[in-house]
C-alpha positions as CSV (number, residue, x, y, z in Angstrom):
1,M,-42.8,-42.4,-22.5
2,S,-44.9,-42.9,-26.1
3,T,-42.5,-44.5,-28.8
4,A,-42.7,-46.4,-32.0
5,H,-39.8,-48.8,-31.4
6,D,-40.9,-52.3,-29.6
7,P,-38.8,-53.2,-26.2
8,L,-36.1,-55.8,-26.5
9,A,-36.1,-60.0,-26.4
10,P,-34.1,-61.0,-23.9
11,G,-30.1,-61.4,-25.6
12,E,-31.1,-58.7,-28.2
13,A,-28.8,-55.7,-28.8
14,L,-29.8,-52.2,-27.1
15,S,-28.4,-49.0,-29.3
16,P,-27.0,-46.3,-27.7
17,C,-28.2,-42.9,-27.7
18,E,-27.5,-41.8,-31.1
19,T,-27.0,-38.1,-29.7
20,P,-23.9,-36.3,-29.3
21,S,-22.5,-36.3,-25.5
22,P,-23.9,-33.5,-23.4
23,C,-20.8,-32.2,-22.7
24,V,-20.7,-30.5,-26.3
25,E,-17.3,-31.4,-27.2
26,A,-18.1,-34.0,-29.9
27,A,-21.3,-31.2,-30.6
28,P,-21.2,-29.3,-33.9
29,C,-20.6,-25.5,-34.8
30,A,-24.3,-24.6,-35.8
31,P,-26.8,-23.1,-34.0
32,I,-28.8,-25.5,-32.0
33,E,-32.8,-24.9,-33.3
34,P,-35.0,-24.5,-30.5
35,E,-37.5,-27.0,-29.9
36,C,-40.7,-25.0,-29.2
37,G,-41.3,-22.5,-32.1
38,G,-41.2,-19.2,-31.6
39,D,-38.4,-17.0,-33.2
40,R,-36.0,-19.1,-35.1
41,A,-33.3,-16.1,-34.6
42,A,-33.3,-17.0,-31.1
43,V,-31.2,-20.3,-30.8
44,A,-28.2,-21.4,-28.4
45,R,-24.8,-21.5,-30.0
46,T,-22.7,-24.8,-29.8
47,P,-19.2,-23.4,-29.1
48,R,-16.4,-24.0,-31.8
49,Q,-13.3,-23.7,-29.0
50,A,-12.7,-25.9,-26.0
51,R,-12.8,-22.6,-23.7
52,G,-15.9,-21.8,-25.2
53,Q,-17.1,-25.5,-24.2
54,R,-15.4,-25.2,-20.8
55,R,-17.6,-21.7,-20.2
56,V,-21.1,-23.4,-21.0
57,H,-19.9,-26.3,-18.8
58,A,-19.5,-23.5,-16.3
59,I,-23.0,-22.0,-17.2
60,L,-24.7,-25.3,-17.1
61,D,-22.9,-26.6,-13.6
62,A,-24.3,-23.1,-12.2
63,A,-27.7,-23.2,-13.6
64,A,-28.0,-27.0,-11.4
65,A,-26.2,-25.5,-8.4
66,I,-28.7,-22.6,-8.0
67,I,-31.7,-25.0,-8.8
68,N,-30.3,-27.0,-5.4
69,E,-29.5,-24.5,-3.4
70,E,-32.2,-21.6,-4.0
71,G,-34.8,-23.5,-6.0
72,F,-36.4,-23.2,-9.8
73,A,-37.4,-19.9,-9.9
74,A,-33.7,-18.2,-8.5
75,A,-32.3,-19.3,-11.9
76,T,-32.1,-16.2,-13.8
77,M,-29.7,-15.2,-16.5
78,H,-27.8,-13.1,-14.1
79,A,-27.6,-15.2,-11.5
80,I,-26.2,-17.8,-13.3
81,A,-23.8,-15.3,-15.0
82,R,-22.6,-14.5,-11.1
83,R,-22.3,-17.9,-10.1
84,S,-20.5,-19.4,-13.4
85,G,-18.2,-16.2,-13.5
86,T,-19.6,-15.4,-17.0
87,T,-20.5,-11.7,-18.1
88,I,-23.6,-11.8,-19.1
89,G,-22.9,-10.9,-22.7
90,S,-21.2,-14.0,-22.8
91,M,-24.4,-15.3,-21.2
92,Y,-26.3,-14.2,-24.5
93,H,-24.0,-15.4,-27.2
94,F,-24.6,-19.2,-26.1
95,F,-28.1,-19.0,-25.0
96,P,-30.7,-16.5,-25.6
97,D,-32.8,-17.1,-22.7
98,I,-33.5,-18.8,-19.6
99,T,-35.3,-21.7,-21.3
100,H,-32.3,-22.4,-23.7
101,V,-30.5,-22.7,-20.8
102,L,-32.5,-25.0,-18.7
103,Q,-33.0,-26.8,-22.0
104,A,-29.1,-27.8,-22.8
105,L,-28.9,-28.6,-19.1
106,G,-32.1,-31.4,-19.6
107,T,-30.1,-32.3,-23.4
108,R,-27.1,-33.1,-20.6
109,H,-29.1,-35.1,-18.1
110,A,-30.8,-37.3,-21.1
111,C,-27.3,-38.1,-22.8
112,G,-26.2,-38.9,-19.0
113,I,-29.2,-41.5,-17.9
114,G,-28.7,-42.6,-21.8
115,E,-25.1,-43.3,-21.4
116,L,-26.0,-44.8,-17.6
117,L,-28.5,-47.6,-19.7
118,T,-26.1,-48.0,-22.6
119,Q,-23.6,-48.9,-19.9
120,L,-26.6,-51.6,-18.0
121,D,-27.1,-53.0,-21.2
122,A,-23.5,-53.9,-21.5
123,A,-23.5,-55.6,-18.3
124,P,-23.4,-59.3,-18.5
125,I,-26.9,-59.2,-16.7
126,D,-28.9,-62.7,-17.2
127,W,-32.5,-61.1,-16.4
128,S,-34.1,-64.1,-16.5
129,A,-32.0,-65.4,-13.4
130,L,-32.5,-62.5,-11.4
131,S,-35.3,-62.7,-9.1
132,T,-38.4,-59.8,-9.8
133,A,-36.9,-58.3,-7.2
134,E,-33.4,-58.3,-8.2
135,A,-34.1,-56.8,-11.5
136,V,-36.1,-54.1,-10.2
137,D,-33.1,-53.3,-8.3
138,R,-30.4,-53.6,-11.4
139,F,-32.9,-51.4,-13.5
140,V,-34.0,-49.0,-11.1
141,D,-31.3,-48.6,-8.6
142,P,-28.8,-46.6,-10.9
143,L,-31.6,-44.4,-12.3
144,L,-32.5,-43.3,-8.3
145,A,-29.1,-42.9,-8.0
146,Y,-28.9,-40.6,-11.0
147,L,-31.4,-38.5,-9.3
148,D,-29.6,-38.4,-6.1
149,A,-26.9,-37.3,-7.4
150,H,-28.5,-34.2,-10.0
151,P,-31.8,-33.6,-8.1
152,E,-32.1,-30.5,-10.3
153,L,-33.1,-32.9,-12.8
154,L,-36.1,-33.4,-10.7
155,E,-37.1,-29.9,-10.7
156,L,-36.6,-29.6,-14.2
157,L,-39.2,-32.2,-15.0
158,Q,-41.9,-31.2,-12.3
159,R,-41.3,-27.2,-13.2
160,M,-40.5,-26.9,-16.8
161,P,-41.8,-30.0,-19.1
162,S,-40.3,-28.1,-22.1
163,A,-37.3,-28.9,-21.0
164,R,-37.7,-32.7,-22.0
165,D,-38.2,-32.0,-25.1
166,V,-34.6,-31.7,-26.2
167,P,-33.1,-33.3,-28.7
168,P,-32.1,-36.6,-27.4
169,K,-35.5,-37.2,-26.0
170,S,-36.6,-39.6,-28.6
171,E,-33.5,-41.8,-28.2
172,L,-33.8,-42.1,-24.5
173,D,-37.1,-42.8,-24.6
174,A,-36.3,-45.9,-26.7
175,L,-33.8,-46.6,-24.6
176,M,-35.7,-46.6,-21.2
177,L,-38.1,-48.8,-23.5
178,Q,-36.2,-51.0,-24.8
179,M,-34.7,-51.6,-21.3
180,A,-37.9,-51.9,-19.3
181,G,-39.2,-54.4,-22.1
182,R,-35.9,-56.6,-21.9
183,I,-37.5,-57.1,-18.0
184,V,-40.5,-57.7,-18.6
185,A,-40.1,-60.1,-21.0
186,S,-37.9,-61.8,-18.5
187,R,-40.3,-62.0,-16.2
188,C,-43.1,-62.9,-18.5
189,P,-42.0,-65.0,-21.5
190,R,-45.2,-65.7,-22.6
191,L,-46.5,-62.2,-23.3
192,T,-47.6,-60.8,-27.0
193,P,-44.9,-58.6,-28.3
194,D,-47.9,-55.8,-28.2
195,D,-48.5,-56.7,-24.2
196,R,-45.1,-56.8,-23.7
197,Q,-44.6,-53.5,-25.1
198,A,-47.5,-51.9,-23.0
199,R,-46.4,-53.8,-19.8
200,A,-43.3,-51.9,-20.4
201,A,-44.6,-48.6,-20.8
202,V,-46.8,-48.9,-18.0
203,L,-43.3,-49.8,-15.7
204,L,-41.9,-46.6,-16.8
205,A,-45.0,-44.8,-16.5
206,A,-45.4,-45.4,-13.3
207,I,-41.4,-44.9,-12.5
208,D,-41.8,-41.2,-14.1
209,G,-44.8,-40.4,-12.1
210,V,-43.2,-40.9,-8.6
211,C,-40.0,-38.8,-9.8
212,R,-42.5,-36.2,-10.6
213,R,-43.7,-36.2,-7.1
214,V,-40.5,-35.9,-5.6
215,P,-39.5,-32.3,-5.5
216,G,-43.1,-31.3,-3.6
217,M,-42.4,-34.5,-1.0
218,T,-38.6,-34.1,-0.2
219,N,-39.0,-35.4,3.1
220,A,-40.9,-38.7,2.1
221,Q,-38.5,-39.5,-1.5
222,P,-37.0,-42.5,0.5
223,V,-40.2,-43.7,1.0
224,L,-41.9,-42.8,-2.5
225,F,-38.7,-44.7,-3.8
226,R,-39.3,-47.8,-1.8
227,E,-42.9,-47.7,-2.2
228,L,-42.2,-47.3,-6.4
229,K,-39.8,-50.7,-6.5
230,Q,-42.4,-52.7,-4.2
231,M,-44.9,-51.8,-6.7
232,L,-43.0,-52.6,-9.5
233,V,-41.8,-55.9,-8.2
234,L,-45.9,-56.6,-7.8
235,Y,-46.9,-55.5,-11.3
236,L,-43.9,-57.5,-13.3
237,G,-45.0,-60.5,-10.9
238,A,-48.3,-60.7,-11.8
239,S,-50.0,-63.2,-14.2
240,P,-49.8,-62.2,-17.8
């Protein structure tokens, strides 16, 4: 989760995600350029009308449901079209291939997590007044709750890394790093800015690494998340 942004110190403002909501109402009408090269004619189209926006929502909802119920490999263009009640022609009108569907689903989740972090930052939390365990709970629990409500996101992270390379990813990374930096600063106020940034980056890498292991260890998910939080408490409590 590398970024050029410095983590925030306590009291500094957290910038909201600058990318439009994944619900596409505020998105521009121009096609979205693919993130990973290839044929530039093969682009996902942002709908102009409310009916088209609802159709894209239904397509992404269907993709998420299929991944959750049948597995990642079952999420094909035809299966998603059937599940969403969309003609295959309409599917290809909005998305040239399954990769763009999954990237759009990743975009929706990236913005969803960004909104969650912005709300967390707006809450009147005095991080320095919390114990280390309480600070970890306040930061990690909303993220784990989101993952629990949207398990397909874990599959996207595990099975399709390119789905993370979506337009709001840089803003989301900045939000995550800034929020982690805020917690690190409250636990370790004597750290230099560079050391604070490094510790915040390691904290996020630990969260990311554990989350990537969850899809292959479904039965162990509660234990993994419990161990993750205990590890973060010990790491944040370590002397600078």
